N, C-alpha and C positions, 0 to 999 in steps of 0.2 A: 504493500500500500504506500503511495507517495505521500510526502508530507504536505500540509496545507500550503497554499501559496502565500508567500510573504509580501505584503503591500509596503510601500515606502512610508515613512511617517506622514500623517495627514492631519492637518489642522482645519477645523470648521469653525466659522464665526459669522455672526449676524451683525451688520453694521447698524449704526443709529438710524439711517434712512430706511431700513428694512431689507437691504440687499444682503443675500447670503453669499458666503465666500468659502470655497474649498480649495486648499492648497496641498498638493502632494510634492514633497521634497524628494525628488528622485534623481539619483546620480545617473550620469551617462552623457550623451552628446550635449553640447552647449546650446540647446534650443529649448524654447518654452512652447507648450501647447496650451492655448487659452480657449475657453468656451464661455459664451454668455447664453444662458438658457432661460427662456421666458415660458412659463406654463401656459397652456391653452392651445396654441397652434391653430390649425385649420378647423378644429372643432368650434372654434369661436366665430367663424365666418357667418355673417347674417344671411338669412334667406335672400336669394336674388342677387348675392354678391359672393357666390363660391369662388374661391381663389384670392380673396382679398388679403388674407394673412400672408400668403405666398408673395403677392405683389408688394405688400408693405416690407417684407424682409429683403427683397431684391432692391427695392427703390431706396431704402435707408442707406444702402452702400453707395448711392450715386449722388450724395450731396448733403451737407449739414449746414447749420448756421454759420459755421466758421470755415468750412472747407467745401470746395466744389468737388464733384465727381472725379474729374481729372487730377485735382490736386491730391485726393485720397489715393488714387492709383499711383501717382508719382511717389508720394511718401512711403507707401507700403513697399513698392518696388525698389526704392533707393535703399531701404533697410534690409533687403533681401528676405522679406516676409510674404506671407500670403494671407488673404483675408476673404472669407466667403460667408454665405448666409443661405438659410433654407428653413423649411417647415416640415412638420408631419402633423398628424392628427393631434398629438398631445403637446407639441412645443414648437416655438419659433427659436431659432438659434443663429449666433454668429460664431464662426471658427477662425482662429488666428494661430498661424505658426510663425515664430519669430526668433531670430538669433538672440541669445541671452542679453548681449550687450544693448540691443535695441528694444528690450521689453517695455521699458518705462514709456518710450515714445510711441510704441505701438499700442499700448494700453490707452493712451491719450486719444489715439484715433479711434480705437474700438469703443471707448466711452462715448465720444462724440457721435459715432454712427448709431449706437443703441439708444442713446438718450435724447439726442437733439437733431434728428434728421430733418431736412427742409423740404423734401419731396418736390424737387423742381418740376414744374409742369411739363417741360419738354422731356425730361427723363421719364416721368410717369407715363407719358404718351408713347415714347419709344418702346419702353418695357412692356406696356400693354399690347401694343401691336406684335412685338416679338413673340409674347407668350401665346397669343391668339393663333399665330401662324404655327407655333410648335404643336398646339393642340390640334389644329387641322392636319398637320403632318402625321399625328398619331393614328389617323384613319387608315394610313398605309401600313400600320404595324399591328397585325392580328393579335399578337400576344398582349400588346398594351391594351387594345379594345377589350379583350377578354377579362383582363384584370380590372379594368374601370367598370365593366358591366357587372362582374362578380361583387365588386364593392357596393355598387348601387342596388343590386338585387338583395344582397345579405343584410344590408343595414337600412335600406329604405330612407325614412325621413330623419333618422338619427343623425346627430352631428358628425358621426364617422361615415355618413352615407355618400360622401362626394370625395373625389380625389383632392389632394392638397393643392394641386395645380389649378384646380377650378374647372370651369366649363366655359365654352366660347361665349354663349350669350350673356353670361354674367360678367366675365372679364370685359367684354366689348362695352358694357354699360357702366363700368367702374370709372370714377372720376377722382381727381386729387383730393377733394374734400372727403371722400370715403377713407382714403388712406390716413389722412390727418386725424379724423375722428377715431379710427381704429387704434392707431398709436396712442393717442391721448387716453383712450379707455383701457388699454390692455398692456401697454409697455410701462410698467411700473415696478420700482425697485423691490417692493414687497413680494412680487411674483417672479423675481429673477434671482439666478444664481451665477456667479462668476467662478469658473473652475480653472485652475492653473496647475500644470504639471511641468516640472523642470528642475534642474540642480541648484537653483537659487534658494537661499535660506528662506524658510516660510515666513519669518517675521518681516523680512525685507519685502517680499511679495505682498503680504497683507498691507503693509504701509503704502506701497504703490497703488494697490487697488482702492484703498480709502481715499487717496489724494486724487487719483485720476477720475473716480466715479462720484466724487463729492457733489458735483453740480446736479446729479440725477436725483431730483426731488419730486415726489407726487404723493397724493393722499393714498392711504391703504385702500386696497380693493379686494373684495371676495371673488375668487374664482368660481364661475358657475359649475355646479356638480353635474357631470354628464348623466343623462338618464340611463337606465339599464338597457342592455341590448334588446331590440324587438324580437318576438318569437319567429321562428323559422320553420316553415312547413315544407313537406315534399312538393317540389315544383321544378319547372324547366323554364329557362329563358334562352330563347334562340335569337341571336344577334345576327341580322341578315347581311351577309357580304357575299353577293352572288358569284363574285370573280374568284373566290378561294377554291383550291383543290384540296386543301388540308384544313380540317376543323380544329380550332383551338377549344379545349375542353377544360372546365374548371368544376370540381365537385366540392361542395362547401357544407359545413354543419357548425352550430355554435361552439365556441370555445371558451376560454377563460381569460381573466385580466392578468396583466403582467405581474402583479403582486400575489397572484393565487399560489397556494402551496402545491398546486398540481403542476407548476411550470417546469420544474426539472424533469419529473416523470414524462411530461408532454415532450420535452426536447428529445429524450431518449426514445420514446414511442415513435414519434414522427421520423426519426433517423432510421429506426429499423424498417419502417414502412416504406420511405421514400427518401432516403438520405444519400443514396449513391448507387453504383452499379450493382452492387450485390444485395440491394434492398428488395423487400417483399414485392412491391409493386413494379419495380423494374424487371424482376424476374418473371412475373406473371404476364405483363404487357409486352415487354420488348423480347426477352430471351425465349420464352415458351411460345409466343403467338406472333412475334413480329409485327405488332400493331403500332409500334411508336419507336422513335429514336430515343426517346428519354421521358421520364415521368418523375415528379418530385411531389413531396408532401411537407407540410409544415403547419405549425401553430403560429398565428399572428396574434399578438397579445398587446393590447394598449390599456390605458388607465381605466376605461369604462367596461371593457370586455374584449372578446376576440373571436376568432373563427378557426377552425381546422380547414385546410385547403389541400387539395390534390390538383396538380396542373399537369397537363400532357397535351399532345396533338397527334392527330392520325389522319388518314385518308378519309374523305367525306363519307364513302360508302362503309367504313368500318367504325364510324363514330359511335353508334349505339352499342356495338359490341365492345368497344374500349371501355365505355361507361359501365356497362354490365360486369365485365371482368374485374374492373377496379372495385365496384361495389361488392362483388362476391369475395374478393380477397380481403377487403375491409371487414366484412362479415365474419369471415373464417378467423381473422385475427381477434375480433371481439369474442369469439368462442374460445379460442385456444391460447391467445397471447403469443408472445415469441418463444421460440425454442431456446433452451438454456445457452447453447453455443452461440446462436444468433444474437442474443442479448449481450453476452459477454464480449463478443467481437466489436459490437456497436459501442459498448461502454469503453472499451479500450481505445477506440478511434476517437471518440468525443474527449476523453481524458488527455489523450496525447495531443489533440489539436488545440485544446483551450489555451495553454501558455503561449501559443503563437499569436493569440488575439490580444496579448497584453505586451508585446515586444516594444513598441514605439510609445513615445509620450502621447501622440494623438490617440492611439488605441486605449491607453489608460484613462485619458480624459473622457473618452466616449463611455467607458464602463462606469466611471464615477458620476457621469451625467445621468445615466440610468438609475443609479442608486438614489440620487437626489430627486429625480423626476417622479419615481414610483414609490418612494418612501422605503427603500430597502436598506438593509444594513451591510457592512463590509463583508460578512460571511458569504453573501452571494457571490463573491469573487473568491475569497480565500478557501472556501469549503466546497467550491463548485465540483471539483473532481471527486471528492468524498461522497457528495450527494449523488452524483451520477453512478458511482460504484454501488451505492446502497439500493438503487432501484431494482425491484424484484420482478420476476415474471408475473406474479399476481398483481402487483401494482400497475404494470402496463395493461394487463387484461382489464382491470377495473376502470382504469382511465379510458380505455378504448370503448368500453360499454357506455361510459358516460358521455363521451364527446364525439366519437366517430359517426359518420353518415350512417343513417339507417332509414327510419321513417321520417327523419328531419332533413334529408339530403336535398340540397338545392344544386341543381345541374345547370351550368352555363355553357352554351355551345355557339361558337362564332363561326359562321360559314353560310352556305346557300340554304336559306329557310325553306325553299321549295322542296328540298329532299330531306332536310333535318327534322322539320317540325313533325311529320308523321312518324318518323323513326324513333323520336324521343318521347312519344306519348306514353310508353310503358313505364317511364320514370316519374310521371306526375303530370298535372295540368300544364299545357305549354302556353307560353306568351311569346310573341314575336315582336322584336324591336328593330327599327332600322339602325345601322351602325352609327349614323349621326346623333341618334338619341342618347348616346353615352358620352359624346364629346361636347 
């Protein structure tokens, strides 16, 4: 049995203005990885403005009250640093990688971007047009269409029910005033955490954060509590793309939240089922029947809940067969669970792979971000391998019966509806949607 993973010394502090700070003093390369994380993300998008949180994060990078977008680019590049931004359902974030000697100056730019963006109208318009064009381009990517359709069908009107990137009709109607209002309402230090990983003494880094973020002041705000996930019944969504010769398939069922005690068992179970070439689903669909070149399964888990997902693709004429084979294999797993050698092999793979996800400062910063965002303790990292090793055959079987598709299976198929709709009727009531309906 391997020893627990040792984390570097970590200091956590909440500043007077409400900002939380996490500093990991980690030896190694003279670089610092910094993240500013704001709780909420795209789940805070108002109805009719899906993609707003995403646009706010992008546009904040393009000009502040003290710096233009080009000046931000010049400063960051001149220091040999990188600065990016993005969102997911649960958070908006800014990521900075900087040489240690430039950390103070880079933090000044980062604080400016997070706290005081100006949202120049010209930049907002340019970014809006670019994002709309990118969404329209997604129509040519069947896998992307399938993922977006799955999210929409699984979550419905829930705040998780739209992609973080938004939808064309919503982004097209978004204006600068919407960005200003969103930032004013949700970018508050009491909802934010600054995470810094690098070889600088923690006390020095805390002092830098205090000084650089001192201007960020805003009243306290309560983060809306996401509602529970909607119920999911057995049904089929066919997304019509008549030109495709291969059908993209997603099979979905309700899952669990990121903070659930089922999380580690879920990782092991999904890896046994669809985590690689030797997985159950790949053996059944690809090796034994030649229905696909690949199949994957995973649990997607957020603050409010999650889903279990199987993703694959096959020829149009074998789409129903592929779904049936996958469902049969999942049902067999629910009945039997994994074989002991199958479980042991997967556990060894996951335990061996995990340290590689902590090698860089950026990777550790990402793990610490998850701890803060989902209210987890450090043992989520330090004892991960031990928890994986402790998962039993019975635990996998119990979890499979609780979460894997059965009577609640939602099937999404992207391809020509003319042939798919009737073929998919055996899996539940069929609804047909044009591909543009998910963009």
